[in-house]
DOPADO-707955 format. One line per 10 residues: number of its first residue (from 0); their letters; for each residue z, y, x of C-alpha. Coordinates in Angstrom, 1 decimal. Example, Ala and Ser with C-alpha at 12.3 -4.5 7.8 and 13.67 -1.06 7.14 Angstrom:
2
0 = AS = 7.8,-4.5,12.3  7.1,-1.1,13.7
% end
This chain:
248
0 = MDSRDCRILF = 22.3,75.5,-231.6  21.6,73.9,-228.1  22.6,75.7,-225.2  22.1,73.5,-222.1  22.0,74.0,-218.2  21.5,71.7,-215.5  21.3,72.9,-212.1  21.3,70.7,-208.6  22.0,72.0,-205.1  21.6,69.8,-202.3
10 = LFLLPAVAIG = 20.9,69.7,-198.9  17.4,70.5,-198.5  15.1,69.7,-195.4  14.6,72.5,-193.1  11.3,74.2,-193.1  8.4,72.7,-191.0  7.7,74.6,-187.8  5.3,72.2,-185.8  1.4,71.6,-187.1  -1.3,69.4,-185.8
20 = LKLPNYLVAC = 1.1,66.4,-185.9  -0.2,62.6,-186.4  1.5,60.8,-189.1  4.6,58.4,-188.0  3.7,55.4,-187.1  5.5,53.8,-190.4  3.1,55.8,-192.5  -0.1,54.1,-192.8  -3.2,56.1,-193.5  -5.2,55.1,-196.2
30 = RRSDPKLDEC = -9.2,56.0,-196.2  -10.9,58.3,-199.3  -13.9,55.9,-199.5  -11.3,52.7,-200.3  -12.3,51.6,-203.7  -8.7,50.2,-203.8  -7.5,53.2,-202.6  -4.1,53.4,-204.6  -3.5,49.7,-203.8  -3.2,50.8,-200.5
40 = VVKHGQDAIP = -1.1,53.7,-201.0  1.3,51.4,-202.9  1.6,49.1,-200.5  1.6,51.0,-197.6  4.2,53.2,-199.7  6.3,50.7,-200.3  6.6,49.5,-196.5  7.4,52.7,-195.3  10.5,53.4,-197.9  13.2,51.9,-195.7
50 = KILGGDPKYR = 12.0,54.3,-192.7  11.7,57.4,-194.9  15.3,56.9,-196.3  17.0,56.5,-192.4  15.2,60.2,-191.8  12.8,61.3,-189.1  14.1,64.6,-187.2  10.5,65.2,-186.0  9.4,65.6,-189.4  12.6,67.9,-190.4
60 = APKLEPMDIT = 13.7,64.5,-192.8  17.1,64.1,-193.2  18.7,61.0,-193.8  18.4,59.7,-197.6  20.5,56.8,-197.8  22.8,58.1,-199.0  21.3,61.4,-200.4  23.7,64.3,-199.8  24.3,66.5,-203.3  26.1,69.7,-202.5
70 = ELRVNQGTKQ = 26.6,70.3,-206.4  25.4,68.7,-209.5  26.3,71.1,-212.5  25.8,70.0,-216.3  26.6,72.8,-218.8  25.8,71.0,-222.5  26.2,72.7,-225.8  25.5,70.6,-228.6  27.0,69.4,-231.8  28.1,66.2,-230.7
80 = VGLKMILRNA = 28.7,67.3,-227.0  30.5,70.7,-225.5  30.7,69.8,-222.0  30.8,71.3,-218.5  31.0,69.2,-215.9  30.2,69.8,-211.8  30.1,67.1,-209.2  30.6,68.5,-205.5  30.4,67.3,-202.2  28.5,64.0,-203.8
90 = KLYGMKNTKF = 26.7,61.2,-202.1  23.7,59.2,-204.0  23.7,55.9,-203.1  21.0,53.3,-204.1  17.6,54.7,-203.3  16.6,51.7,-200.6  16.2,49.4,-203.7  13.1,51.8,-204.9  10.2,50.3,-206.0  6.6,51.7,-205.6
100 = LKAKTDLKKR = 5.1,50.5,-208.5  1.5,52.5,-209.2  -0.5,55.1,-207.9  -3.2,57.1,-209.4  -5.0,59.5,-207.0  -8.1,61.9,-207.7  -9.0,63.5,-204.5  -11.7,65.7,-206.3  -9.4,67.1,-208.7  -6.6,66.8,-206.2
110 = QIEWTFKVPR = -4.0,65.4,-208.3  -1.9,62.7,-207.6  0.6,60.4,-209.7  2.8,58.1,-208.5  5.5,55.7,-210.5  8.7,54.4,-208.8  11.9,52.2,-210.2  15.0,52.6,-209.0  17.2,49.5,-210.6  20.7,51.6,-209.7
120 = VEIIGDYEVN = 22.2,54.1,-208.2  25.6,55.5,-207.4  27.0,59.3,-207.8  30.3,59.4,-205.7  32.1,62.8,-205.1  34.3,65.3,-206.4  34.3,66.2,-210.4  35.5,68.9,-212.4  35.1,68.7,-216.3  36.1,70.6,-219.5
130 = GQVLILPITG = 35.1,70.5,-223.0  34.7,67.8,-225.6  32.8,64.6,-226.4  32.3,64.0,-229.5  35.6,65.0,-231.4  38.0,64.2,-228.2  38.6,67.2,-225.7  38.3,66.3,-222.4  39.5,67.7,-219.0  40.6,66.8,-215.2
140 = TGKANVTITE = 39.4,67.2,-211.8  39.6,64.4,-209.3  37.2,61.8,-207.9  34.5,60.3,-209.9  31.6,57.7,-209.7  29.0,57.9,-212.2  26.3,54.9,-211.9  23.1,55.2,-213.6  21.1,52.5,-214.1  17.1,51.3,-214.7
150 = LDIVYKYEWD = 15.6,54.9,-213.4  11.9,55.1,-214.5  10.4,58.1,-212.1  6.9,59.3,-212.4  6.3,62.1,-209.9  3.0,64.1,-210.6  1.8,67.0,-207.9  -1.4,69.3,-207.4  -2.7,70.8,-204.1  -5.3,72.7,-202.5
160 = LVKKNGKEYM = -6.3,72.8,-199.0  -5.6,75.5,-196.7  -6.8,75.9,-192.8  -4.5,76.3,-189.9  -6.2,76.3,-186.2  -9.5,75.0,-187.5  -7.9,72.4,-189.6  -7.3,71.7,-193.3  -3.9,71.2,-194.7  -2.4,69.9,-198.2
170 = NFTKSKIDFN = -0.9,72.9,-199.9  1.2,71.8,-203.0  0.6,74.2,-205.9  2.2,72.3,-208.6  4.7,69.0,-209.5  6.3,67.6,-212.5  8.4,64.5,-212.5  9.1,62.5,-215.8  12.4,60.8,-215.6  14.0,58.1,-217.6
180 = NGRTYFDLKN = 17.0,55.9,-217.1  18.9,52.8,-218.8  22.7,52.9,-219.1  25.2,54.9,-217.4  28.8,54.2,-216.3  31.6,56.7,-216.0  34.7,56.3,-213.6  36.3,59.5,-213.6  40.2,59.2,-211.6  43.1,61.9,-212.5
190 = LFNGDQFLGN = 41.7,62.8,-216.1  44.0,65.0,-218.1  46.3,65.8,-215.0  47.0,62.4,-214.2  48.0,60.7,-217.1  46.8,57.1,-217.1  46.8,56.2,-220.6  44.7,59.2,-221.7  42.5,58.8,-218.7  41.9,55.0,-219.1
200 = NMNRFLNENW = 41.2,55.7,-222.8  38.8,58.6,-222.6  36.9,56.7,-219.9  36.3,53.9,-222.0  35.2,56.4,-224.5  32.8,58.0,-222.5  31.1,54.6,-221.5  30.9,53.8,-225.3  29.1,56.7,-225.9  27.0,57.3,-222.7
210 = KEVTKELGPA = 24.0,58.3,-224.3  25.2,61.2,-225.9  27.1,62.2,-222.7  24.2,61.8,-220.4  21.4,63.1,-222.3  21.8,66.4,-219.7  23.1,64.5,-216.6  19.7,62.3,-216.8  17.5,65.9,-216.5  19.9,67.1,-213.8
220 = VGQAFSDLFR = 19.5,63.9,-211.6  15.9,63.9,-212.4  15.7,67.7,-210.9  17.1,66.3,-207.6  14.5,64.1,-207.4  11.6,66.1,-208.0  13.1,68.8,-205.7  13.4,65.7,-202.9  9.6,64.4,-203.5  8.5,68.0,-203.1
230 = NLLTNVAAQV = 10.4,69.1,-199.7  9.4,65.5,-198.2  5.7,65.8,-199.3  5.8,69.9,-198.0  7.3,68.9,-194.7  4.6,66.2,-193.9  1.6,68.3,-195.1  2.6,71.5,-193.4  2.8,69.5,-190.2  0.0,66.8,-190.7
240 = PYNEIYLP = -3.8,67.6,-191.3  -5.2,66.2,-194.3  -7.8,64.3,-192.3  -4.8,62.3,-190.9  -3.1,61.8,-194.2  -6.3,60.5,-196.4  -8.8,59.5,-193.8  -12.6,60.4,-194.1
% end
């Protein structure tokens, strides 16, 4: 019987307070009537990524390169892996290399799907681990570097329109993220109370059996991205009228 629990806590964006703002100058609006609307979204979205990651206090958007993660918690109980792992006070590096690959926009149904590729992210922070991997016990606390490669992210969201001060704003009602990743690498310091021989062997074992170990880590990181996207979009959409985001 499986018992799985993945939890993420990170520094959320502050709630938006201003309304009636224009889009920031690094976000170029596309016209709803444009027959190549999706191409427009991808082009200008890709161009805006460096500015978005740099943060923008006016829109309550924090710096995202690196991304601060207060806590990432994985509680995995399967026949192969019985593992409790917590990463705290962590930073996630690598979002600056994000590629915006595809957009699917259905303005009538108010549905959008965005596809991204991130070649590599590194999560560096304090870890705590206890349990077993396959037949081997694992325990330790210390510094961790978890590197995840080839992240494929598909973010889908739906919205309705609400009126504020005579203008329509997007109100996000539903979101979903599909998240897949390639190889994962572990470097956990101070395993087994600092026993270097046991620690080196365990790190090697984790890296050889990364697929089993990361079955729940991947979804946990995916949830972090989902929360991030939703909060970014909510902050902008709550302050910028719909007609400024998608031009008539």
